[in-house]
N, C-alpha and C positions, 0 to 999 in steps of 0.2 A: 228421585230427581232432587227433591228438596234437601235430602240428606247430603247429596253430593255438593249442592250449592252451599250448604251450611259448612261442610268440611273445607271447601275451597276458601270460604270467608274466614274461617278460623286460621287456616294456614297463612293467608295473607296478613291477617291481624297479628299473628305470632311473629311472622317475619318482620313486619313493620315495627312491632314492639321491640324486637331484638335489635334492629338497626338503630333504634332511638335510644337504647339503654347501654350499648357497648361503650366501655371506657377505654380508649386507646392508651391512656396514661397509666393504667393499672398494670403492675408487673406480676410475674408469676409468684413472687414472694410478697404478695400484697400486704400481709400482716406486718412484715418487717418494714415495708415501704411506709405504711401508716404510722408506725412507731417513730420512724426517722422524721417524717413530716411533722408529726405532733410535737416531737422533742424540740424542733426548731421554732415552730409556731408559738409554742408556749413561752419562749424566751425573747421573742422579737418585740422591739419597740415599734410605734407607729411609723417613725422615720424609716426604720429598716424595712418594714412592710412596703411602704410607698416606694422605696428604692428598688424593690424587686420588680416593679412594673416597667422599668426603663431598660431598653436595649440601646446603648449609646454607640455611636459611630467611632471606631478606632482605626487608625492607619499605622502601617509599619514602614511607611516611607516619608514620614514627617519628622519634625525636629523635636528637641527636648521640651519646647513649650507645649507641644501637643501631648507629650507623655505626661507632663505635669498636670495638664487639664484632665486627662483620663484618671490619673492618680487621685486628683481631687474628687472626681465623680465617684470613685470607689470608696475612698476613706471618709469623705465628708457627707456625701449624699447616699451612700450605701447602694449605689447602682448594682443591680443583680445580674445584668447581662451586657455583653458587648457584641457588636457586629463588626468584624474586621473587614476593612476595605482594601484599597490598593497597597501594594508593597511586595515583599519577598517572603517566601515560606520560612527562611532562616530567621529573619528579623521578627516575623510574626510569632514564631515559636518562642523566641527569647522574651518578647513582650507578653505573650500569653502567660508564661511562667512567672514573670514579674508581677503582672496584674493579679493573677490568681493568688500569689503569696500575700498581696496587700489586702485581699478581700476576706472579711470575716466568714462569709459563706462562699462556697464555690460558685464561680461565675458561669453562666450559660453563655457559650460562644456560638454566635450565629455567623452565617456566611451566605453570600449570593454566588452559588456555583452551579448554574444551570447546565453548563456543558463541561464542567470540570473546574478545578481550582484556578485554571487559567483565566477565568472570567474576572478575577481580581488580582491574582498573584503572578509575577514573572517566574519564568523557569519552572512552570508546572504543566501538567498534562491538559491538552485541549482535545476533547472529544467532539463529535459532530453536533451541530445544532438540532433541536427537536424536529424541525421540518424534515431533515434527512432521516431521522429515526422513525418518523411517521410513515416513511415509505417502506420500512422493513416489515416483512410478513411473518417473521419469527420473533414473537414477543419475548422469548427466553433470552435473546440477545440484549434486549432493552433491560431486562431484569439484571443481567450480568453487568451492564453498564452501571446500573444503580449500585450493585455490589462493589464495583471498583471505586465509584465515587464515595461510597460509604467508608471503604478502607482508607482512602486518601484523607477524608475529613477526620476520621478517628485518629489517624496518625498525627495530624496537625492540631489535635485538641479541639476540633469543631464538633458541636453537639447538635445543631440544627442547621440544615442546609435548605435555603429557600428555593426549593424545587420539589416537584415538577410544576411547570406552567401547564395548567389544564384548561386554558382559554381555548374555545373552539373558534378557530380563525375563519369565520365566514366571510368577513370583509377583506378583500384583497388590498384595500387602501389603508389598512390598519398600520399606523406608523411605528408602533412600539412592540407589538406582539409578533406578527408575521413569522419569521424564521424560528421564533422561540416557541411556537405552537407545534403540536404533533399533527395539526391539520384541521380540516373542516368537518370531518365525520365524528360525531359524538361517541360512537362505538370505538373507533380507532383511537381517539384521544384517551378515552377511558381505559381501554386495555393497556395502552402504553404507559399511562400514568400509574396504574395498579402495579404493573410489572416493575417499573422503576422504584416505586415506593417500597414494595416488598424487598427489593434488592438492597436498597440503602438502609432501611430500618433493620434488616437482618444483622447489620454490624453496629447497631445501637446508635445510629445517627438518625435523628428525627427528620422525616420528610415534611414539606410544607406546600400544600396545594394552593396555587394562586392563579388568578386574582379574583376572589369571591365578590359578587356572585357571577362574574364573567366579563372579561375585557376583550373578547374576541371579535365582536361585531360592532366596532366603532372605528371612526376615521380620525380620532383625536387621541392625544397622548396625555395621560394623567400627570406626567411629570411637569407639564406646562399649562394645563387647563383642566377643567372638570368635564370629562366626556359625557355625552348625553346618549342614553339608550332608550328609545321610545318603543318598548315591547311590553305586551301584556303579561300577566303572571303565568298564563298557560304556556305561552311561548318560552318564557324563561325556565319554567319547570321542565319542559320537554327537551330543551337544548342546553342552555347555559348551566343549569343545576344538575344535569344528568351525571356528569363525571363525579361530582362531589358525593352524591348519594351512594354511588358504587364504591367510591374510595373510603367512605365512612365504614361501610360494611367490611372493607378489606383491612381496617385497622390504621388508617391514616392518623398520624400524630398531631398535626397542626394545620391551620388554615390561615391564609393571609387575606385580610379584608381590603378591598380596593376602593379608591376614591372615584366614585362614579355618580352620575345623576340618573336615577331610574325612577321616573314618576309612578310607575305601577307598584313600586315597593316603598317609596318614600315621597310623600306629597310635597314636602318642603324642598323646593327647587334648589335652594342654596346649600342644603345639607348633604354632604357626601355620604354614600352608602356606608363607608367605614365608620362614620360617626352616628349612624342611624340605629336606634334601638329596635326599630321595626325590622331592620335587616340583620343586625348582629345577634340580637337576643331572640326576637320572635321567629324570624325565619331560620337562621343558622342553628340556634341552640334548641329552640322549642319545636319548631315544625320539622326540621331535618334531624334533630336529635343528636347534634354533634357535641361530644363531651371532651374533645381534645383541646389543645392550646390554641387560642385565637390571638393572632398577631396582626397589628395594623400594617398596611403598606407604609413606606417611608413617609414620615410626617414632615419631611422637608420638601415634599412635592407640592407643586402649585395647586393640584387638585384638593389638597387639604389646607394649605397655608392661607389660601384666599378666603377661607371661611371665617376665621377669627384670629386672635392672638395665639401664639404657640401654646401657651399655658391653657387657654380656653379649649383649644383643639384637643390637648391631652386629656383634660377632664371630661370632655364630651365623649372621647373614645372609650374611656373607662365606663362612663355611664351607659354607653351604648351596648357594652357587653364584651369589649376586647379585654384580653388579659395582659398583653405586652404591647408597649408603645415603642415602635421601631423608629429609631433616629429622631428622638425628640429634640427640639431646637433650643429649649431653654429649661433645663432641668430645675435649677433653683426656683424659678418662677412657678413652674408646674408643681413642685413640692409644696410651695406656699399655698397655691390655689387648692390643691387636693386636701391639705390639712384644714383649710378654711371651710371647704365643703363638708368635711367630717364634723367640724365644729357646728356648722349650720344645719347639719342633718340632711343636707341635699345629697350627700353620699354616705351610706351607712358603712360601719366598720365590718358588718357581715358581708357586704358586697366586696369590700377590699380583701377580706380574708378569703372569700371565694376564689378570687384570681390568684392570690399569693399561694394558697394551698395547691392550686393546679400547677403553678410554676414550680413549686417544690416537688410535687409528684413527678413532673416532667424531668426535673434535675435528677431525681432518683432513677427514673427510667433510663436516663442518659449515662448513669454510672457515676454521677458526681457525689454520691454518698461515699465513694471510694476513690476520690480524686488523686490522680498522679500527674506530675509535670510532664510536658512533652519532651521526649528524648531528643537531643540535638544531633546525635550521631547518625550518619547515613540518611539524613533527611531527604536530600535530593534523589538518592538512589531509590528510596522507598516510595517517593511520589512520582517517579518516572520509570516504571518497570517494563520489562520485556512483555509481560502479560498485558499491560496496558496497550502496547503497540499491536499485539496480536488481536486484542479485542477491537481496537480502533479499525484495523484492517477489515475485520469481519463485519463491523457495522457499516463501513463504507461500501464494501462489496455487496452487501445485502440491500443497500439503499438504492443503488444505481437503477435507474428506471428508463426503459425504452418505451416511448409512448407512440412512436410511429416507425414503421419499417417496411415500406411498400415493396421495395425490391429485395428484401431480405439481405441487406448489406451488413447487418449486425447479427452474428459475427462475420467479419470479412473472410471470404473464401476465395479460392482461385487467385492467389496473389500474383501468379505469373501473367495475369491479364490486367493487372491494376497499375495505373500510373497515378500516384497519389500526391496531392498537394495539401498542405495545411495552411489555413488562413486564420490569423488571430483577430478577433474583435473584442471590444471591451477595453477598459483602462488598467487592467492588472496583468500580471505576468502569466504566461502559459508555457514557460520553458520546460517544466517537469513533464507536462503533457507531451510536448513535441519530442523530448528526449526519449520517453518511453515508447512512443509510436515508432521511433526509429530503431528500437530494439527488434521490431518484428519484420520490417522490410524497408525499402527505400521510400522515405517520405520527405518531400522538399517543402521548406517554408517559403511561401510566396507572399510578397507584400509590395505595396506601392502607395504613393501619396494620393494618387488619383484612380478613380474607378476604371477608366478606360485602360490605363496602364496595367492595372491588376488583371482585368479580363484578358488582355493580350498575353500576359505572362501565363495565364491559366489555360491557354488554348490547347496545349498538348496533353493535358491531364484529363483522365476520365472519371476521377473521383476527387472531390474536395471535402476535406474534413474541416469544418468551421468550428473553432473553439471560442465560445463567448465567456470571457474571463472578467469577473468583477471582484472587488476587494473582499478578502476573507477576514479582515481585521475584527469586525464584530457584526452581529446580525442585523444591525440597523442601517448598514451602509446601503447606498443606492444600488438597485439591481436593474435599472432601466437601460435599454438600448438608446443610443443617440439616434436622432432622425437619420443622419447620414449612414449609420450602420444598418439601419433597417432597409434603406435603399440598396446598399451594397449587397446585403444578404439575399435580397430578392433577385437581384441581377445575376449574382453568382448561381443561384438555384435555377434561374430560368435557362441557363446555358450548360449547367453541369449537374451530374448526380452529386447530391450533397448529404453528408452526415453532419447535423448540427448537434454539438455537445454543449450543454448549458451548465456552466460552473457558477451558478448563483441561484437565487430563488426561482422556482418554476413560474412565479407570477410575472417574470420578465417576458414570458411568451405572450402575455396579454396584449402587448404592443404590436404583435405581428398581425397584419390585416388578412393575410392568407398563408396557409400552410401547403397549398396544393403542389407547389414546385419543390418542396423540401421532402425528399424521399424518406429520410430517417432522422429521428430526433431522440437524443438521450438526455436525460436530466441527471446531472451529477451533484447538484445542490450547493456545493461549496467549492471554492478555488484553493483548497488546501493542497499541499504537496501530495498527500496520499490520495485525495480525490482525483487529482490529475493523473497520477500514475496508474491507479486501479481502473479508472475509466478507459484509459488507453488500452490496458490489458483486456478489458471486457470487449472492446471494439474488435479486437483480434481473436476473441474466443478463447482466451486463457482460462476463463471460468464462465459459468452461466450467470445470468442476472434474473432477478425475480421481483425487483422493487415495483411498487405501485404508487401513483400520484396521491399524495395526501390532501391535495386541494384541486379544485377544478380550474381549468384554463378556458374560461368562457363556456360556450356550448360545444367547442371542438373536442376537448379532452376532459371528460368528467373525472371527478375524484374516484380513485380505484382503477384508473386506466394504467395498464402496464403489461407489456408483452414479455413473456418469458423467453430468454435466449438460451442457447445451449453451448456447451464447451466443445471446442475443436481439438482439445488436447495439445494446445501449444504451451510452451514454457510460460510459467508465471514468474513474477519477481517479488520476493518477499524477504523475510529475515530468518536467520538460522533456527530460532526456537519454534517457528511456525512448522518446521519439519523435524523437530526433535534433534536439532544440532545445537551445540553450545557456542554462543558468540564469543565467550571468553576463551574457549579452546581454539577456535578458528583465528582469533586475534594473534595466536602464536605464529601464524604464517608471516606476520609482519617482522618477527624476529629473524626468521629464515631469510626474508627479503633483505634485511639489513646486512646479513652475512654475505649473501650472494653479491650484493652491490659493493660492499666494502672490500671483499676479496676479489672483485672484478671477474667473477664467474660469468657475468653477463651485465651489460650496462643497464638493462631494464627487462621487464617481463610482465605478463598478464597471468592472473590466476582466476579461475571460475570454479565455483562449486554449486551444483544443483542436487536437490534431493526431492524425491516424490513429485517430480515435474516442476519444481520451483527453484529458480536461481536465487541463492541466498548469500552468496559471497562472490563479488566481482570487483576485483581491484587491479589497478595497474601501478607498477613500481618503476622508479628510475627514469632513465632517459633513453633516447634512441641510440646514442653513441656516447663516448667519453667526453665529447665536446659540450655536452649538456645544453644543447640548443633547444631540443624538443623533449618535453616530458612525455612519457608514454601515457596514452589515453586508452580507455576501453574500446574506443572505435578504431584505433590504429590496427593495421594488419601486418602479420608476420609471415615469413616464408615457412610453410609447414613441413617442408622436406618430406620424409617418408610417411607422414600422416596422410599424404596424398593417396597412398595405397588404399586406405580404408575409407577415405572421404570422397574419392573420385572414382578410381578404378573398381573398387570392390562393390559399391552399390550398383554400378552398371553391369558388372559380371553377374551379380545376384539376379538382377532384372533379366539379363540375357539367359540365365539358367532357367528361370521361370518360363521364358518364352521358347525354350528348347533351342536357343541359338548357340549356347555354350554348355552342353551337358557336362556334369561333373565327371562322368565316366569317359568322356572324350579324350583322345590323345592329341598331342599338338599337331600332328599331321592331318587330323580330321578338321581342325578349326583354322589352321594356317597352312594351306597347301604348299607354300614356298619352303616349308621345313620338312617336307615329305621324305626326302632322301638324305636327311641329316642325322647326326648322332643324338639329336633331341626329339626325333620324330615320335618315339613311343612314350615320351614324358606325358603323364596324364594331367588334367586340370587340377585334380586333387593333389598330385605330387607337387606341382608348381606352386600352388597356393599354400601348401604346407611347408614349403622350402625343403622338399625332400626329393627333388628331381635331379640332383647331382650337378646343378648349374653352378658356375663360378660365382663368387660373391659379387664381383663387378668387373668391368673392363674400363681402364682409364683411356677412353677414346681420344681425349684431347691431346694426350702425349704423342699420338700418332700423326698429329697435324702440325707439329713443331719442326722448325728447321733443325736438322741434326747438328749443324755447325754453330749457329747462333743461339739456339735454344728458344728463339722467338717464334711466334705464330707464323707459319709459312704463307707467303703470298699465293702459293698454289691453292690455298684453301680459304683465305680471308681477304676482305677488303675493309677499309675504314668507312666507306660509303656504300649505300645500297646500289646494286646494279641488277641487271636482268638475271644474271647467273648467280650472283652473290646477294641473295635477298632474305636469308634466314638470319634474323637478328639474335645475336648471342648476348650482347651487352651494349652499353653506350658506345657508339661509333665502332662497332665490331660486327661484321656480317660474314657468315660462313656460306660456302658454296652449297647451293640448293641440293645438288646431287649427293652431298656427303651423307645424307640420311641413309642412302642405299649402302654406303660403306659400313655404317654402324650395324645395320642388320646383317650384312655379310660377315662382319666379325663375329656376331653372335651365332650365326649359323655354323661357322667353321671352327669356333674356339672349342678346344677339347673339353669334354665333360670331366668332372672330378672323378678320380679313379675309385675312391671309396664311397660306398653307399652310406647314407646317413644325412643328418640335418646340417644344412648350411644356409644361413640367411643370404638371400640373393635379390638384387634389383632386376636382374635380366628378365625374369619371367614377366615383369610388368611392362618392359619394353614390348614384349610380345603381345600381351593382352591389349595394349594400346592399338596395335595393328589389327588384331582380331575384331575389336569393338568397332573400329572405324570402317573396317570392311563390311561387317554385318549390318551396320546401321547407316553406312554411307554418309557419315558426318564426322567432323573432327571431334576428338575426345573432349575438348573444352566446351564445345557447343552441346554435345550430348549430355555432359554432366550438368551444365547450366539449365538446359531446358527440361531435363528429366527430374532434377532434384533441387538445385539451388534457387531457381526462380520461384517454383511453387512453395518451397519451404520458407521463402522470405529471407534466404541467406544471401543477401545482396552484397555482403562484404566478404564473400568467399568467391574466389575467382582465380583463374589462370591469367597471365599477362596483365597484372594489376595497373600498369601505367596507361593502359587503354581506358581505364575507368576512374582512376584515382590520382590525385595530386601526390607528388613525391613526399610531401610533408606528413602524410598519414601512413606511409609505407616505411616500416622499420628496416634499415639496411642490415646486411649480414656481414660479409667479410671484406677486409682490405686485401684484395686478391693481388699477389705479386708473382704468381706462377703461371697464370693463364690469361686472364682478362686484363690484368694490370690496372685495376681501378677499384674503387669502393663499389661493391655490388649493391645497388640500390634500385629496387623496383624490378630487378631481373632475378631469375631463379639462381640460387647458389649452386645447386648440383650441376656439375660440368656436363654430364651426358644429357640432362634435360635441357640445359642451355643450348647445346648443339642441335637439339630438335626444335629450336625456336621457342623454348619456354614451356612447351606442353608435352608432358610425358606421363606415363602411367605410374611411375614410381616417385615423381617429384614435380614441382612446378606450381602447386596450389598455394595460394595465399589466403589468409582469413584472420579475423579476430576471434577471441575465445568464445564470444557469444554465438557466432555462427557455427563454430565447431560443435558447440553444445547442442545445437538444433539437430544435427545429424546423429549425434550420439544418443540424444533423447529419442529420436525416431527409431533407432535400433532397440533401445530399451523398451519402447512401446510396440515392439515386434512388427516394425515396418509401418506404423500408423503415426501420422502427425498432421496437425492443422486441418483435421477433417478429411484427410485423404489417405488412402492406403497406397503406399509406395512399394511395399514388398509384403509377401505373405509371411505370416508368423512362422510357418514351418520352414520357410527359406532362411529366415534369420537364425533359427535354431540349427539348421543344417550347417550353416557356415560357422556358427559359434560352437563347433564340435572339433575335438582333437581326433584326427584319423590315424595318427601314428603315435598315440600315447604309449603303446606297447614297445615302441622304439625310442621312448624317452624324448619325443618331440612335443614341446609344450604348445606349439602353435595350433590354432584352428585353421580354417580356410581364409587366409588373408589376415585375420585377427591375430594379434598376440594375445597370449593368455598367461595366467600365473605360472611362475617357475615350478618346474618339477625338481630341478636341482637347487637345493637351498643356497648354494654358492653363487647362483646367478640372480641378480637383483632386477628382474623384469618388473616387479611390483614391490610394494612394501612387505609382502608376505602376509598381509592382513585382510586381503579381499577374498571373495568367494571363488570357487572353482568355475562358477557360471560367468564370472566377469571376463571382460575383454577390452582391448584397446590397442595402442601402438605408441611408439616413440619415434622421434625424428632427429636427424643428424644436427640440425641447426639449434637444437635445445628445446624441442617441443615434445609434448606428451599428452595423451588423453586416455581416460579409462572410464568404463561404465560397469556398474555392478548390479545385475538384476536383483540380487538378494537384499542389498542395502538401499537400492534405488538411487545410488549416488552416481553423478557424472562429474568428473574432474578434468579440467583442462589447464595445461601449463604451456604457455608460449613464450619463447625467448629467442634472442640472437646470441647464443653462447659462443658462436664462431667469430664474434667480433672481439678483438681486432683480427684474429685469424683462427683457423680451425685447430691449431695446437692448444687453444685455450680449453682445456679439458677439466677445469675445476668443478664444473657442474656435474660432470659424469663421475669423476672420482669421489665426490662428496655424497653422491646419491641424493642430492637435494630434492629432486622431483618426487622420488618415492618417500622421502622423509616427510614431505608435505602431505603426501597421500596418507601416510600413517597418522599424521595429526588430524586430518579430516575424519579418518575412521575412528580415532579416539574421541572425536567431538560428538559422536552419537550418544544421545542422552538415554534413550530407551534401552 
């Protein structure tokens, strides 16, 4: 037993000894490092040595006077380091090269970039604040964040980045740390800080842990006063100092000493910890064994400047054991005082040499023994990469935290039973959140200046999503609810099911007196565009969430609270590189757009590309018409023409096949008895869906309703106003006789079959399927499709009879009809036969935007599953996505078009897999899905404007050329 205790003691002692003797500034080629340091030390004057102690504030957005000041600091006072502040990366790079050229020794460049270079520089990347990162459960993502920041710093010539903040934010009232902290758990803060440090230092950029010995549990800001921390040494050792000890073992390069008043560490109440030998030398260096670079916090802060003159502060900081003086306020005076101290022997040259040697070792570690100027070319591109965007997305996605979900509303399921309103609280913008919510289903923004008015407007909604949006400008902005907002939130929650989404610090929730009426709460941490968009996606189950609260919200939600949600396999929205597609290649679609519009192939159109379940390209081009009154928007809806076949009729036929209402082996006479004694009676379902049933391509029914003498629509069949018998609306002010539907089906029954057996694309079969479906389910086709698919899918912008739901301004017109309806077809189906059936037909009549088309195509790709619901069995999708007459050279599956068998036919680009499927439409529409590449492509246009003779889009094969470009964009 004694031997075991002795062994344990020895192990602990060795571990402690190792942690105290590690030198984070020592490089792998330590011999060469020592030679380089000695060669410089041996030639330095006292003035040059003293100059190495200063890190002076430099700006890239000030005038020539400031540049002259910095020049003087370098040339006259031999300043060895600069910290760049506000400006632009381009100007900083230029000044960096200028100042480095002026300096006898390479300058160490520092920077405050806790969440990215954006903390100081315009037009640079902004990652999430630490509070959001603290919610992430995968520390490798935080390490990757450190790597990216290391790359950015290295690219801009920055050698030490003053991050990470390792303060443990125990005090919610902390005015300066808060969002800058990884949270209140010492373990979580430590692990995140180690991951970040390793990531950044991997690229030769030194990390700097701050603010030693700990600024997390105070309600004061050391920028403005000297914060007081009345904790004993044991408490400090167990909480505040905990991350530092672990970081030292992990090779942390530098520490920033804070301006704090901690009586248990320093008895002099007026002496900041940054100037205390007890803290900087005895605690940090001797007791904790830190051998890295020690840098003061900014010496322009009130926590330091109130102590003495700036020169006296600087001297005290060096005597205390600091190596570098950050933002000294009077370098000339400090130089004089330091030299005087050397003369008076109150500061030894050995002490000076000790810090200078450490600074030079650090410079070697940073690669300054082989200094190279910052390259000015492609700076913006290098500091704002696609990889940064992908990482940012992953960080935000993994931070999103659901802390309450009583009714399991996150993710939202059963959209067909949801009437959703969005209410914005807070003083910042929530437009990106709302816009993304609307991608998934109908969501109405509801607002009012008075609570009573708001509650009245919310009466018919059964779910209210409340977004609390506060400024994302910087982490010190107020996160508080207004008193009025707290009242409004509670009243909304008292009467409605609520999802509260907080786009600010989780501490904002401390002001809520009760959470009992709020069913679901998500913390999104920041009000950035990405946080808004991704939070909306998470609410609808595009991906799972796993974040956990990094801080406690009173006793209600303790640190570590976080409910894991699950994915419902709904479409996500991301960027091309996230799914291994090239943004640069997809940008070529813009060139096709220019050609299409310039050559008037169509006045406007929409293009959507999704891959691996993520929409990564969604753009609208041009105008509704050549009048250029309305720009095409992503939310605008187009006449889909024959896409109706696979987006309305086909999913219903597939469903009916599963339910044995329409067996594939059935003949027409079996499913539609009225065709029993016709020449089409024996046509099978497979034949009709394969376009192999010898049906005529189409019948121009409308020509049979014209006056034979005048060529006008006959009064026998039409009226300008609705009446009892003439009540089927064909177009604006045009109604056809109700009974004419019977004539249409009579024509189909009696028309001759094609004499030759073989493939012939035909609409007629879908006229018949409409009748079959309506008879089997005893509901109109449009209602069947809406209730069975569109509503639960959240495809609220996919519909027949669009004028019943939408204003004309969001419906794109088709043709200037001068042969039948004699008007601009706007909001009514272009297809004449479908129009004569009142706008609802099996072959045409459906309207939608590209986004909603993609939902159904993605559902097909996912073998009938979408949004947490199975619509069709996987084997059913496969069954219909099969060629049954391939031996007869028929490329079609059942309903679906498939890649051409004849190379002279351009059904696709010829670059998609045999498993792929889709369809095209007469009005200039096209959609295709490929299980092999996992790509969904949607193209919607009104190429029939101004008339159907406009065939440029067809002749040029533009739709399939764009498809080729999409295929060529695949990176892997």
